C-alpha positions in Angstrom: -0.2 0.0 -0.1 1.0 3.3 -0.7 0.2 6.9 1.2 -1.5 9.4 -1.0 -2.3 13.0 -0.4 -6.0 13.3 -0.3 -5.9 16.3 -2.7 -4.1 13.7 -5.2 -6.8 10.9 -4.8 -8.8 10.0 -7.5 -11.9 8.1 -8.1 -11.4 4.0 -8.1 -8.5 4.1 -5.9 -9.3 1.4 -3.0 -8.4 2.2 0.4 -6.1 0.1 2.1 -6.7 0.9 5.8 -9.6 2.5 7.4 -9.6 6.0 7.8 -10.4 7.7 11.4 -10.3 11.2 12.8 -8.3 12.8 15.4 -10.9 11.3 17.8 -10.6 7.8 16.6 -13.8 7.9 14.6 -14.4 5.9 11.9 -14.9 7.9 8.9 -14.3 5.5 6.1 -13.8 1.7 5.7 -10.6 -0.1 4.4 -11.9 -1.7 0.9 -14.0 1.2 0.4 -13.8 2.1 -3.6 -13.4 6.0 -3.9 -16.1 8.1 -5.6 -16.0 11.8 -6.1 -18.3 11.7 -2.9 -16.1 9.7 -0.9 -13.4 12.1 -1.8 -15.1 15.2 -0.8 -16.2 13.8 2.3 -12.2 13.1 3.6 -11.5 16.8 2.7 -14.4 18.1 4.4 -13.3 16.4 7.5 -9.7 17.6 6.7 -8.2 14.3 6.5 -4.2 15.1 4.6 -3.7 11.4 3.4 -4.9 7.8 3.1 -3.5 4.4 2.4 -4.1 3.0 -1.1 -3.8 -0.3 -2.3 -1.0 -0.4 -4.8 -0.1 -2.7 -7.7 0.8 -5.8 -5.6 -2.4 -5.3 -3.6 -4.5 -5.2 -6.5 -2.8 -8.1 -8.1 -5.3 -10.7 -10.0 -4.3 -13.3 -7.2 -5.4 -11.1 -4.4 -8.7 -10.1 -6.0 -9.6 -13.6 -6.6 -8.7 -14.5 -2.9 -10.7 -11.3 -1.7 -13.7 -12.5 -3.9 -13.8 -15.8 -2.8 -13.7 -14.5 0.9 -16.6 -12.1 0.2 -19.7 -12.9 2.1 -21.9 -9.9 0.5 -21.3 -10.5 -3.3 -24.6 -12.3 -3.6 -26.3 -10.0 -1.3 -24.7 -6.6 -3.1 -26.0 -8.0 -6.4 -29.6 -8.3 -5.1 -29.5 -4.6 -3.1 -28.4 -2.9 -6.2 -31.0 -4.6 -8.5 -33.8 -3.8 -5.9 -32.1 -0.2 -5.5 -32.9 0.6 -9.1 -36.4 -0.4 -8.8 -36.5 2.1 -5.8 -35.3 4.9 -7.8 -37.8 4.5 -10.5 -40.3 4.3 -8.1 -39.4 7.6 -6.7 -39.0 9.1 -10.0 -42.7 8.3 -10.9 -43.7 10.1 -7.7 -42.0 13.1 -8.8 -43.6 12.6 -12.2 -47.2 12.1 -10.7 -47.3 8.5 -11.5 -48.8 5.7 -10.2 -46.8 3.5 -7.9 -48.7 1.2 -5.8 -48.3 -1.9 -7.9 -44.4 -1.4 -8.1 -44.1 -0.8 -4.5 -45.8 -4.2 -4.0 -43.4 -5.7 -6.2 -40.5 -4.1 -4.5 -41.7 -4.8 -1.2 -41.8 -8.7 -2.0 -37.9 -8.3 -3.5 -37.0 -6.8 -0.1 -38.6 -9.5 2.0 -36.1 -12.1 1.3 -33.3 -9.7 2.2 -35.0 -8.9 5.5 -35.8 -12.6 6.3 -31.6 -13.3 6.6 -30.3 -11.8 9.9 -27.1 -11.6 7.8 -28.5 -8.8 6.0 -27.4 -6.7 8.9 -23.8 -7.1 8.5 -23.5 -7.2 4.7 -25.6 -3.6 5.1 -22.8 -2.1 7.1 -20.2 -3.2 4.6 -21.7 -1.4 1.7 -20.9 2.3 0.9 -24.1 4.4 1.4 -22.8 7.8 1.0 -25.4 8.8 -1.7 -27.9 11.2 -0.2 -30.8 8.9 -1.9 -34.2 8.5 -0.7 -34.8 5.1 -2.7 -31.6 3.7 -1.3 -32.3 4.9 2.5 -35.8 3.6 2.2 -34.6 0.5 1.1 -32.0 0.0 4.1 -34.6 1.0 6.5 -37.3 -1.6 5.0 -34.7 -4.0 5.4 -33.4 -3.1 8.9 -37.4 -2.9 9.7 -38.1 -6.2 8.4 -35.4 -7.6 10.5 -36.7 -5.9 13.9 -40.3 -7.5 13.2 -38.7 -10.7 12.4 -36.7 -10.7 15.7 -40.0 -9.7 17.4 -41.8 -12.7 16.3 -44.4 -10.7 14.1 -46.6 -12.3 11.4 -45.7 -12.6 8.0 -48.4 -10.4 6.9 -47.4 -7.6 9.5 -43.7 -7.8 8.3 -44.8 -7.1 4.8 -46.9 -4.1 5.7 -43.9 -2.7 8.1 -41.4 -3.4 5.1 -43.6 -1.4 2.8 -44.2 1.5 5.1 -40.7 1.6 6.0 -39.5 1.9 2.3 -42.1 4.7 1.9 -41.4 6.3 5.1 -39.7 9.6 3.5 -41.6 9.5 0.6 -42.6 12.8 1.4 -39.3 14.4 1.1 -39.7 13.8 -3.0 -39.4 17.1 -3.5 -36.5 18.1 -1.4 -33.2 19.1 -3.2 -30.3 16.8 -2.6 -28.0 19.5 -0.6 -30.7 19.6 1.8 -31.3 15.7 1.8 -27.3 15.5 2.5 -27.9 17.3 5.8 -28.3 15.4 9.0 -31.4 16.4 11.1 -29.8 17.5 14.2 -28.1 20.5 12.2 -31.4 21.8 10.9 -32.8 24.9 12.5 -35.5 27.9 11.9 -37.3 27.6 8.5 -34.8 24.5 7.2 -36.3 22.4 10.3 -39.6 23.7 9.8 -39.4 22.4 6.3 -37.9 19.2 7.3 -41.0 18.7 9.6 -43.6 18.9 6.8 -42.5 15.4 5.1 -44.5 13.4 7.6 -47.8 14.8 6.8 -46.8 15.3 2.9 -45.9 11.9 2.8 -49.1 10.6 4.3 -51.5 12.9 2.1 -49.4 11.5 -1.0 -50.1 8.1 0.0 -53.7 8.5 0.8 -54.2 10.3 -2.8 -52.5 7.0 -4.2 -54.9 4.8 -2.5 -52.6 3.1 -0.1 -54.7 1.2 2.5 -53.9 1.9 6.4 -52.1 1.4 8.3 -49.6 2.5 5.9 -50.1 6.4 5.6 -50.5 6.3 9.3 -47.3 4.7 10.0 -45.7 7.0 7.6 -47.1 10.2 9.5 -46.2 9.0 12.8 -42.5 7.4 12.4 -40.9 10.6 13.9 -43.3 10.6 17.3 -41.0 9.7 20.3 -42.5 7.6 23.5 -42.1 10.8 25.6 -44.1 13.0 23.0 -41.4 15.2 22.0 -41.3 13.9 18.5 -43.0 15.4 15.4 -45.8 16.2 13.8 -48.4 15.8 16.6 -46.2 15.3 19.6 -48.0 12.1 20.6 -46.4 9.5 23.2 -46.6 5.9 24.3 -49.5 3.9 23.2 -50.8 6.6 21.0 -48.3 6.1 18.3 -48.6 2.8 16.2 -46.5 0.0 17.1 -45.1 -0.2 13.3 -44.2 3.4 13.0 -42.2 2.8 16.8 -40.4 -0.2 14.7 -39.6 2.1 11.2 -38.3 4.8 14.1 -35.9 2.4 15.3 -35.0 1.2 12.0 -34.5 4.7 10.9 -32.1 5.9 13.6 -29.8 2.8 13.1 -29.7 3.4 9.3 -28.6 7.2 9.7 -25.8 6.4 12.2 -24.4 3.5 9.3 -24.4 6.4 7.0 -21.8 8.2 5.3 -22.4 12.4 4.7 -20.1 15.4 4.8 -19.5 16.5 8.6 -21.3 13.1 9.8 -19.0 10.3 9.7 -20.0 6.7 9.8 -20.5 4.4 13.1 -20.3 1.1 13.9 -23.2 -1.2 15.4 -21.6 -0.9 18.8 -22.3 2.9 18.7 -25.6 2.3 18.0 -26.3 -0.3 20.6 -24.9 2.5 22.8 -27.5 5.0 21.3 -30.4 2.7 21.6 -29.6 1.5 25.1 -29.5 5.1 26.1 -32.7 6.3 24.3 -34.8 3.3 24.4 -37.3 4.8 26.9 -37.2 8.4 25.9 -37.5 8.4 22.3 -38.2 4.6 21.4 -40.4 1.6 22.7 -38.0 -0.4 24.8 -40.7 -3.4 23.7 -38.7 -2.8 20.1 -35.6 -2.0 21.3 -35.1 -4.7 23.3 -35.4 -7.7 20.8 -33.1 -6.0 18.5 -30.3 -4.7 20.9 -30.3 -8.4 22.2 -30.3 -10.1 18.9 -27.7 -7.6 17.5 -25.4 -8.4 20.1 -25.4 -12.0 19.4 -24.7 -11.5 15.7 -21.7 -9.2 16.7 -20.1 -12.0 19.0 -17.0 -13.1 17.4 -16.3 -9.8 15.4 -12.7 -8.7 15.1 -12.3 -5.3 16.4 -9.8 -2.6 16.4 -9.8 -0.4 19.6 -9.0 3.5 19.8 -5.6 3.0 21.2 -4.5 0.5 18.4 -5.2 -2.8 20.1 -6.7 -5.6 18.4 -9.0 -8.5 19.3 -12.3 -10.4 19.5 -15.8 -9.9 20.8 -16.4 -12.8 22.9 -19.5 -12.1 24.8 -21.8 -8.9 26.2 -22.2 -8.9 30.0 -25.9 -9.8 30.8 -26.4 -6.8 33.2 -27.8 -5.1 30.0 -24.4 -3.5 29.5 -24.7 -2.0 25.8 -20.8 -2.6 25.2 -18.7 -6.2 24.7 -15.7 -8.0 26.6 -12.8 -8.3 24.2 -10.5 -10.7 23.9 -7.0 -9.1 23.1 -4.7 -10.8 20.5 -2.4 -11.3 23.9 -5.1 -13.4 25.6 -6.0 -10.8 27.9 -9.7 -9.3 28.4 -11.5 -5.9 28.6 -14.6 -5.0 29.5 -15.3 -1.6 27.4 -18.2 -0.5 29.6 -15.4 -0.4 32.4 -13.3 1.4 30.0 -15.6 4.1 28.2 -12.4 5.9 27.1 -11.5 3.2 24.9 -13.6 3.0 21.5 -14.2 0.5 18.7 -13.3 2.0 15.8 -13.3 -0.9 13.2 -15.1 -4.2 13.2 -15.2 -7.4 10.8 -17.8 -9.5 10.5 -17.3 -12.7 12.8 
């Protein structure tokens, strides 16, 4: 591998090492194939140089071995195919077209991905730096379907949740791309008020397109919080539709996994910490707990890199509802990250 100044990067180059900032927060993962948007992100967060794979790294033998090791190639192909259909649906919305039958077809294609629990790991390995409503909707639909399955919901209910999750942000279809790039927490004033209109716009649009309940209601309520501090109605607890609560968690998880200028991609361990913290105020614990518990199970065995440079493997999570794991380091010592909050997980590889 070779060090290359960010100003000299070109699309198509492949990162040889994960990029972190001064606080050891992951900005971009190793093996990312750089696009112009990736390069812009690196410039915006003021990374001076990165490690790029050289000709030896990219030899045919190396690429063949990498391909054989990949667990995500089949998933990626399916995800991209569905993403193209999803993009066409959003384009039809802009043109005033009919989408009901197309959405039904798309939901049927998403369901097998949501039925595969490994999808939650595969999605992390994909770059999602493009501020696309269609791809965001696809990812949230997969996450919501996985959560619903882990909650042991009926298949017809899961199908409704997946459909509503794909459509949850459809009210943003007129928003310009620069607006979509921004993280909601960065909005204020008129921009924040505009952002808050997308729930009602989405509900009204779906009602006009004759989508059956509860889908319009779910889309309308997906930003409501358990403590009544959400929007648009500030309703709380049992007033919020159960399916909207599931999509709220899936949406929050996907936003943490996103790459965008000024907001660096987190790891599933960051998501565990956030959901454990907010599962009573913002999110329904009856949704969060099955998600957190099962996600922990899927993270056991993962190889991780810590912010102090040490590497190891996730061996278990303490049973006292702790949100962080115990790591066995390469020297066979163990470290409980709940007791060492200053040490962060900056990279992980699927176990």
